[in-house]
Structure formats: C-alpha cells, structure tokens
C-alpha atoms as one frame of an Amber mdcrd trajectory, in Angstrom:
protein
-152.629 -29.608 -43.010-151.088 -32.126 -45.510-150.023 -30.558 -48.304-151.438
 -33.017 -50.871-149.477 -31.519 -54.140-146.563 -32.591 -52.874-147.098 -35.970
 -52.497-145.545 -38.105 -54.626-147.773 -39.683 -57.664-145.990 -42.678 -57.943
-144.886 -44.883 -55.115-142.839 -48.029 -55.535-141.435 -50.738 -52.410-139.515
 -53.578 -52.765-141.288 -56.020 -50.620-138.062 -57.131 -48.663-137.354 -58.808
 -44.872-140.407 -60.573 -44.035-138.451 -63.237 -43.193-135.777 -60.885 -41.119
-139.106 -59.697 -39.203-140.198 -63.001 -38.187-136.886 -63.971 -37.142-136.601
 -60.785 -34.792-140.226 -61.706 -33.784-139.191 -65.149 -32.940-141.739 -66.297
 -35.406-141.288 -69.140 -38.155-140.942 -66.844 -41.114-144.131 -67.721 -43.122
-145.812 -65.307 -40.775-143.396 -62.687 -41.678-145.085 -63.484 -45.155-148.019
 -63.310 -43.944-147.621 -59.646 -42.274-145.958 -58.769 -45.549-149.443 -58.994
 -46.740-150.992 -57.394 -44.726-148.643 -54.680 -44.502-149.232 -54.468 -48.346
-153.414 -53.759 -47.890-152.597 -51.286 -45.617-150.474 -49.482 -48.127-152.926
 -49.668 -50.519-155.674 -48.344 -48.533-153.035 -45.024 -47.458-152.873 -44.330
 -51.341-156.428 -44.148 -51.744-156.907 -41.983 -48.814-153.928 -39.490 -49.563
-155.258 -39.634 -52.965-151.527 -41.213 -54.695-152.423 -42.509 -58.427-149.774
 -44.952 -58.797-148.777 -47.940 -56.254-146.271 -50.589 -57.610-144.871 -53.646
 -55.661-142.193 -56.079 -55.976-143.265 -58.877 -54.824-141.312 -61.945 -56.028
-138.463 -60.993 -57.889-136.467 -64.262 -59.985-134.529 -64.715 -57.408-137.617
 -65.696 -55.690-137.303 -68.763 -57.857-134.018 -69.894 -56.494-135.503 -70.601
 -53.485-136.821 -74.071 -51.583-139.758 -75.309 -53.272-141.499 -75.474 -49.785
-140.846 -71.597 -49.572-142.444 -70.470 -53.020-144.790 -73.138 -52.534-146.280
 -71.298 -49.164-145.539 -68.255 -51.245-147.767 -69.110 -54.066-150.348 -70.748
 -52.023-150.267 -67.486 -50.189-151.020 -65.332 -52.867-153.688 -67.269 -54.542
-155.501 -67.194 -51.068-155.480 -63.630 -51.377-156.393 -63.468 -54.797-159.907
 -65.347 -53.979-160.338 -64.084 -50.762-164.123 -62.301 -51.208-163.346 -59.742
 -48.081-160.077 -59.163 -49.772-161.047 -58.939 -53.679-164.410 -57.004 -52.159
-161.932 -54.047 -50.912-159.629 -53.888 -53.452-163.086 -53.671 -56.061-164.699
 -50.752 -53.376-161.235 -48.920 -52.847-161.765 -48.346 -56.415-158.779 -49.674
 -56.803-157.006 -51.264 -60.730-155.167 -54.497 -60.202-151.919 -54.654 -62.955
-150.139 -57.230 -62.842-146.040 -57.158 -64.684-142.918 -59.939 -65.030-142.675
 -62.921 -66.433-145.939 -64.142 -65.574-145.975 -67.202 -67.897-143.775 -68.916
 -65.055-146.703 -69.303 -62.789-148.270 -71.904 -61.577-151.653 -71.630 -63.738
-154.360 -71.411 -61.152-152.279 -68.310 -60.152-151.809 -66.722 -63.311-155.852
 -67.594 -64.189-156.663 -66.011 -60.971-154.554 -62.740 -61.732-156.026 -62.415
 -64.975-159.326 -62.625 -63.149-158.432 -59.905 -60.573-157.561 -57.550 -63.307
-160.742 -58.274 -65.690-162.929 -57.726 -62.831-160.927 -54.279 -61.703-160.851
 -53.071 -64.917-162.982 -49.891 -64.558-162.198 -48.879 -61.704-160.252 -45.602
 -61.832-158.922 -44.496 -58.794-155.324 -46.312 -57.511-153.669 -48.496 -59.983
-152.236 -50.824 -58.071-149.179 -52.906 -60.066-148.013 -56.209 -58.466-144.695
 -57.154 -59.771-144.377 -61.124 -59.756-141.905 -63.227 -61.298-140.068 -59.963
 -62.448-136.351 -58.836 -63.052-134.652 -55.983 -63.762-132.323 -58.149 -66.092
-134.991 -59.922 -67.079-137.001 -57.293 -68.094-134.266 -55.494 -70.631-134.513
 -58.471 -72.355-138.109 -58.962 -72.355-137.833 -55.512 -73.899-134.988 -56.401
 -76.446-136.732 -59.223 -77.742-139.474 -57.517 -78.302-137.074 -54.221 -80.071
-136.455 -57.762 -82.139-140.107 -58.888 -83.105-140.460 -55.347 -84.028-137.675
 -55.240 -87.356-136.319 -52.367 -85.716-132.745 -50.999 -86.655-132.873 -48.059
 -84.329-134.034 -47.567 -80.972-133.912 -44.244 -78.378-134.101 -44.171 -75.151
-137.434 -43.214 -74.905-138.677 -45.865 -77.934-137.096 -48.798 -75.821-139.573
 -47.694 -72.605-142.439 -48.283 -74.965-141.231 -52.336 -74.998-140.672 -52.278
 -71.070-143.514 -54.101 -68.463-143.817 -50.398 -66.733-144.634 -48.917 -70.478
-148.135 -47.317 -68.520-146.374 -46.296 -65.695-145.419 -42.486 -64.878-141.660
 -42.718 -64.123-141.218 -43.307 -60.252-141.275 -40.078 -57.891-140.635 -42.687
 -54.721-138.806 -45.943 -53.902-139.231 -47.515 -50.612-137.247 -50.493 -49.943
-137.860 -52.713 -46.076-135.331 -54.846 -44.576-132.935 -52.771 -45.308-131.579
 -54.929 -47.798-127.765 -54.683 -49.299-127.563 -52.671 -53.027-125.709 -56.047
 -54.774-129.260 -57.999 -53.577-131.442 -55.331 -54.496-129.957 -53.805 -57.733
-131.454 -56.701 -59.817-135.049 -56.495 -58.110-135.390 -52.413 -59.178-137.365
 -51.318 -62.317-135.094 -51.645 -64.978-134.314 -47.974 -65.681-134.562 -46.861
 -61.654-131.105 -48.724 -60.696-128.278 -46.386 -61.021-130.908 -43.857 -58.515
-131.461 -46.572 -56.041-128.652 -46.189 -53.578-126.390 -43.516 -52.862-122.217
 -44.635 -52.245-121.607 -41.190 -51.685-123.079 -40.703 -48.378-121.939 -42.300
 -45.380-123.192 -42.286 -42.294-121.718 -41.913 -39.331-124.326 -43.770 -36.219
-123.254 -43.066 -32.442-123.364 -46.258 -30.557-126.029 -46.620 -28.202-128.868
 -48.857 -27.144-131.658 -47.969 -29.624-128.749 -47.965 -32.465-129.921 -51.327
 -34.476-133.116 -49.572 -35.329-131.336 -46.142 -36.734-128.709 -48.363 -38.283
-131.972 -50.003 -40.022-133.827 -46.869 -41.361-130.805 -45.147 -42.656-130.058
 -48.846 -44.677-133.742 -47.932 -45.984-133.133 -44.977 -47.431-130.106 -46.119
 -49.334-127.051 -44.961 -47.429-124.424 -46.658 -46.181-124.261 -46.679 -42.150
-120.935 -46.833 -39.746-121.471 -47.492 -36.342-119.075 -44.562 -34.341-118.499
 -46.379 -30.948-116.709 -44.207 -29.011-115.569 -46.691 -26.389-112.837 -47.969
 -29.407-111.926 -44.532 -31.085-110.708 -42.917 -28.074-109.275 -44.167 -24.787
-110.110 -41.753 -21.847-108.487 -43.527 -19.222-105.532 -42.925 -20.779-105.578
 -39.303 -21.520-107.220 -38.595 -18.996-103.962 -39.811 -17.522-101.706 -37.802
 -19.796-102.791 -34.534 -19.097-103.562 -35.448 -14.944-100.867 -33.128 -13.827
-102.087 -29.956 -15.435-104.187 -27.277 -14.011-108.112 -28.501 -14.539-109.529
 -25.557 -17.255-105.839 -26.655 -19.279-106.724 -30.129 -18.606-110.380 -30.097
 -19.978-108.751 -28.333 -23.129-106.884 -30.595 -23.768-108.401 -33.562 -23.221
-110.965 -32.351 -25.442-108.725 -31.276 -28.254-107.222 -34.697 -27.955-110.619
 -36.352 -28.517-111.647 -34.105 -31.088-108.168 -35.115 -33.039-109.234 -38.755
 -32.575-112.766 -38.349 -33.749-112.326 -36.139 -36.257-109.277 -38.988 -37.836
-111.738 -42.486 -37.614-114.443 -39.672 -39.636-111.713 -38.780 -42.376-110.685
 -42.482 -42.712-114.311 -44.031 -43.054-115.302 -40.813 -45.223-118.208 -40.146
 -42.668-119.893 -36.886 -43.830-123.183 -37.595 -42.247-123.964 -37.681 -38.214
-126.606 -38.916 -36.518-126.428 -38.637 -32.707-129.668 -40.399 -30.910-130.462
 -40.645 -27.721-128.724 -43.405 -25.175-131.996 -44.980 -23.855-132.033 -46.728
 -20.365-128.684 -45.338 -19.643-127.376 -43.271 -17.396-125.163 -40.117 -19.327
-121.249 -40.870 -19.183-118.338 -38.803 -20.050-117.284 -40.514 -22.661-120.713
 -39.957 -24.865-120.168 -36.478 -23.602-116.933 -35.727 -24.730-117.522 -37.139
 -27.980-120.448 -35.462 -28.620-119.335 -32.605 -28.040-115.937 -32.910 -30.783
-118.426 -34.054 -32.965-119.962 -30.553 -32.628-116.659 -28.240 -32.996-115.774
 -30.287 -36.113-119.038 -30.207 -37.619-119.030 -26.606 -37.117-115.626 -26.264
 -39.100-116.553 -28.686 -41.723-119.551 -27.341 -42.941-119.891 -30.469 -45.512
-120.808 -32.966 -42.833-124.497 -32.824 -41.718-125.413 -33.650 -37.980-129.107
 -34.441 -36.460-128.971 -34.787 -33.157-132.458 -36.468 -30.924-132.994 -35.605
 -27.164-129.972 -36.866 -25.146-127.397 -35.864 -28.639-129.746 -32.523 -28.161
-129.260 -32.344 -24.635-125.950 -33.716 -24.763-124.694 -30.794 -27.636-126.496
 -27.782 -25.648-124.596 -28.956 -22.365-121.342 -28.458 -24.214-122.210 -25.202
 -24.720-123.383 -24.178 -21.534-127.185 -24.152 -22.531-129.707 -24.576 -19.755
-131.583 -28.181 -19.534-134.291 -28.594 -17.306-134.601 -32.537 -15.739-137.156
 -34.091 -16.079-135.925 -37.376 -14.342-134.245 -35.513 -11.277-131.459 -39.118
 -10.362-129.423 -41.661 -12.092-131.377 -43.843 -10.172-134.911 -43.275 -11.264
-133.682 -43.163 -15.038-134.947 -46.120 -16.433-138.383 -46.122 -14.686-139.264
 -42.475 -15.435-137.415 -42.530 -19.125-140.342 -43.491 -21.627-139.259 -45.605
 -24.886-140.742 -44.367 -28.114-139.173 -46.917 -30.867-141.069 -50.223 -28.362
-143.368 -47.859 -26.037-147.165 -46.900 -27.559-146.607 -43.244 -25.906-148.198
 -40.483 -26.988-147.596 -36.746 -29.417-147.360 -33.639 -28.840-147.529 -31.166
 -31.094-144.712 -29.184 -32.135-144.751 -25.012 -34.010-142.452 -24.844 -36.276
-140.903 -21.133 -36.071-141.784 -19.046 -39.035-138.282 -18.395 -41.629-136.619
 -21.554 -39.889-134.887 -23.967 -42.492-137.026 -26.790 -40.523-140.075 -24.464
 -42.092-138.265 -24.539 -45.231-138.223 -28.538 -44.866-142.099 -29.278 -43.761
-143.677 -26.607 -46.229-143.361 -29.054 -49.441-145.677 -31.665 -46.991-147.661
 -29.073 -44.608-149.732 -26.302 -45.239-149.306 -23.181 -42.721-152.227 -22.114
 -40.046-154.203 -18.787 -40.102-151.024 -17.310 -38.072-148.399 -18.671 -40.914
-147.078 -21.148 -38.501-146.765 -24.875 -39.762-147.161 -27.761 -36.954-146.994
 -31.448 -37.298-146.698 -34.177 -33.655-143.718 -35.976 -32.916-143.209 -38.278
 -29.629-143.303 -36.689 -26.273-140.621 -39.757 -24.188-138.365 -36.386 -22.551
-135.861 -36.917 -19.777-135.007 -33.191 -19.547-135.708 -30.042 -22.070-133.436
 -26.928 -23.659-135.269 -24.530 -21.138-137.003 -21.479 -22.604-135.760 -18.613
 -20.183-134.195 -15.308 -21.580-130.468 -16.023 -20.432-131.152 -19.095 -22.676
-132.642 -17.604 -26.232-130.007 -15.144 -25.232-126.639 -16.970 -25.339-128.045
 -19.248 -28.126-128.450 -16.372 -30.457-125.195 -15.382 -29.144-123.429 -19.162
 -30.155-125.347 -18.712 -33.343-128.128 -20.612 -32.875-131.628 -19.991 -33.677
-134.908 -21.595 -32.237-136.939 -23.836 -35.190-139.698 -24.869 -33.553-141.462
 -25.026 -29.955-143.716 -27.294 -27.685-147.605 -26.196 -27.580-146.584 -25.089
 -23.459-143.807 -23.551 -24.727-140.740 -25.460 -24.181-137.589 -25.538 -27.117
-138.573 -28.370 -29.061-136.110 -28.033 -32.523-132.679 -25.656 -32.305-130.758
 -25.082 -35.727-127.287 -23.672 -36.093-125.627 -22.163 -39.115-125.194 -24.760
 -41.186-128.992 -25.596 -40.995-127.954 -28.869 -38.712-131.297 -29.309 -37.133
-131.724 -30.872 -32.837-134.548 -32.136 -31.887-136.171 -33.046 -28.506-138.632
 -35.011 -29.765-138.017 -38.557 -31.226-139.230 -38.132 -34.844-137.164 -40.998
 -36.081-139.160 -43.567 -33.528-141.961 -42.718 -36.340-139.744 -44.027 -38.962
-138.775 -46.883 -37.096-142.566 -47.726 -35.389-144.771 -45.718 -37.684-147.696
 -48.057 -37.502-147.576 -48.690 -33.725-148.341 -44.970 -32.580-152.035 -46.019
 -32.372-152.297 -42.561 -29.786-152.984 -39.932 -31.631-156.735 -38.452 -32.748
-156.680 -39.293 -36.366-154.587 -41.909 -38.968-154.758 -39.185 -40.891-152.422
 -36.781 -38.517-149.977 -39.922 -38.140-149.711 -40.567 -41.499-148.522 -36.806
 -42.380-146.284 -36.931 -38.684-144.557 -40.063 -40.074-143.643 -38.254 -43.667
-142.360 -35.023 -41.993-140.271 -37.494 -39.893-139.122 -38.767 -43.250-139.027
 -35.581 -44.907-136.761 -34.370 -41.488-134.175 -37.546 -41.835-134.040 -37.242
 -46.133-132.922 -33.635 -45.729-130.679 -34.562 -43.518-128.918 -37.441 -45.968
-129.413 -34.808 -49.249-129.416 -31.175 -48.153-126.672 -29.885 -49.979
C-alpha cells in the first residue's frame, strides 16, 4: 500500500528527449513530439490519481526558438491541436485540473496565445491538480522579467523572499522533485530550469561506475536522468587477464588465483580512483554466458567496496550472483547450461514479463528506504513488486543463511516462494535478485500487473532505491 504522505507536493518535469526517442524507435522526429504530448496527459492523470497537487511541465524553452521554422511550426500546430481538441480539454476539465501557463507568452503566435487564455479561463474554477505549462520559458529570461518588474516598482532593495514574488512561479510552492527526461547534459538543461533550482539540479560529486554489459546503455540513461555523471567500467580494457594469468602460471593453483585477484583488484582500484568513481552499479549480462573477466572484476569490486564504505554498490541479478559466487554462497541455476541461456533468460528491459511480490524483512536497511513510500501489512512487513527474470537464485538453505551471517550479510527480502530476493552488506549496500531497474527503464510497459496503482507504487519504490544508492551518506 502506498504511503501518500511521502509523495512530492510539487513535481516538475523538463520534457526533453522526444527526438532521441523517435530516432531510437526508427521513427521521424514529429512522432516523438506526439508521443511526448501523450505522455504529458498520462503524467497528469497519474498525478490526479496520486493526489499530487502541483505539476509543472517545461514544454518549450527559449532555446527552442532557435530550431528551424518548420520544427517550431509543427510544435505550435501540435500545441494548438491539443488546446482545441474537445476530448483532451474535456479530459482536463473532468479531472478537475486547473491550467496555468508561464513564460514570455507575448512571443507566441496569436492563435496560441488566445487558446492559452481560453484554456485558463475554462479551467480557472477547478480546484484539483494545478498543471503549470512553461512555454517560451528560460531561467535567465525569467530573472530578467523579475528584475524589470522590480525596476517598474521603484524598489531599492529586494530580499530573496521578496524577489520570488516577481517570478513567473510566484504562486507555486517550491519544487519537491524535478525530473529530466531524455538524459540531457547539464549545460543545456540549466538554461531551462526554474530560476531558483539550477544549483540543485545536477550533483557533480556523484560519479557512477557502470560495468559494461549488454544493457548498459539503458542503465546509463537512468543515471543521466538522475542528474549524475556515469562512466563505463569496461573490464576488457582495464585488465589484460591473459597476460596476468601467464605471469602467475607457474604458481600453485590456489596461490595463483589469489595473486590474479589481487592484481585485478589493484588495476580496478586504480581506475576507480583515477575516474573519481564513488558509486558502482553491477547489472546482469543478458544473453551472454558468464565469463571469467566479469566474475573476477566483480569479486575485486566487492573487496574494494568492503574496504571503502564511501563507495556505494548496487548489484542486480547476475551482479548479485557473481558476488555470491565469490563468497562461496550456493546459487541454484534456473538455466542449466550455456546452450539454453539465450532461450531461457527473460529480458525485463525489453520483454513484458510478469512481476512478483517481494516481501521486505523488518529492520533491514531496505525497509528504511521503502518505508517512505509504503505502508506495512498487519504483520509489520512491507512488500512491493519487481520483474521476475531469474536465471539463477540464491539458495535459501540453512548453510547459506549461516554463511551469509558469518560474512556480515543480512537477508533483506524474500519472494513469496521463500527464495532470497535481496541481500545487504555491512555498509547498507543492497544486492537484488529482481530487476528493479527495468521498472525505471520502461515503467509504462509493465502491463502484466493486477492494477495500475500497483505498477505506479512499484516504480516509485524502484526509484527510491536507486535514489538511496546515489545519495545515501
């Protein structure tokens, strides 16, 4: 059950990346704009369902005026169509949504300006979601607008609180959550941000090291959208396993393994230090058989993180299994041989696979993260739903539980069938069997859930876990 009190009161979204979406789909750019318009209505609907009172959409920036005339004409035609479409306006009115437009509206074509005023008038008595749409908007332009109003008022000295009264957003509460779609870099995005939130939009101190795998690009875009820098850790380039193995070939097998791992640890630690990486995400490696490079690098990373609590680690599915293999924890394989690996392993970022219920252990670090968004059941347990795409699982045996405890690990979550679904270490790093990141990659595609609200809550929990990984002190 969702804890509504924890949700943001004012959500803002910079609507960007429509063209890149269209390109990735093999479609023309205008299809991306149409899709963006549809998504905007979906977001507004979700906000009304979740009782979020304020939603701000940054739809057309001052920089967008620099695009070709054909492109801006199409955008305005789409905008005009939306404002004059009877079904869409009826949807807005029936959802009790009040429309509010901000920006230098005087620059807009007259037919757009007239329809904006008409839409505001038609919905001005609605008292549900206040949907603010920023059009012809720029942060610098908003500040200039405010300064001009201060000058007109013959005001000699203005404090920050008073200055805010001259901004376009004067009637809106401060932002609780700002989402950037499209993975855009900070240099461009900062020009489009609300004037008083620029300094909080991007955290330059958080650098995520992402192990290079088949689905790395999707994960890369997730972290970009969280406003942090992401660097690929390509283990094929960092280490020369063949060369290292040859160097220690004459050693005893057990000693050679230790020396090889120590050398890999040194090389990986050097790369992490040089790149100033302080977060590491280990994902699965879909549709590729296990290889010694990945397993050895993962084992080295675990040793590095064990010694450096300031480096946070989040592992998913195959990442968890590699770590557990390194710790000699038993893994039960669902896929029994390499030949059948391609056919048997589901791909939650591309396939519409079912989700399974995850029960979170009371008192765990994971419980503290999700408690902001969920309410416990009558027995005090929290639960959520994550994609079920297992190729192997951590065996829930007495010996495994004993060994995990001896190694300083705690079980953080179980599946309904008793399988171990999440494990956390002494530094509160969490390793998941399920693919929670797939909910963030394609949160609008997981339709095989019992209800839309369950999907929404599960996605919020997934976002909260990733946010904790990035920002936990």
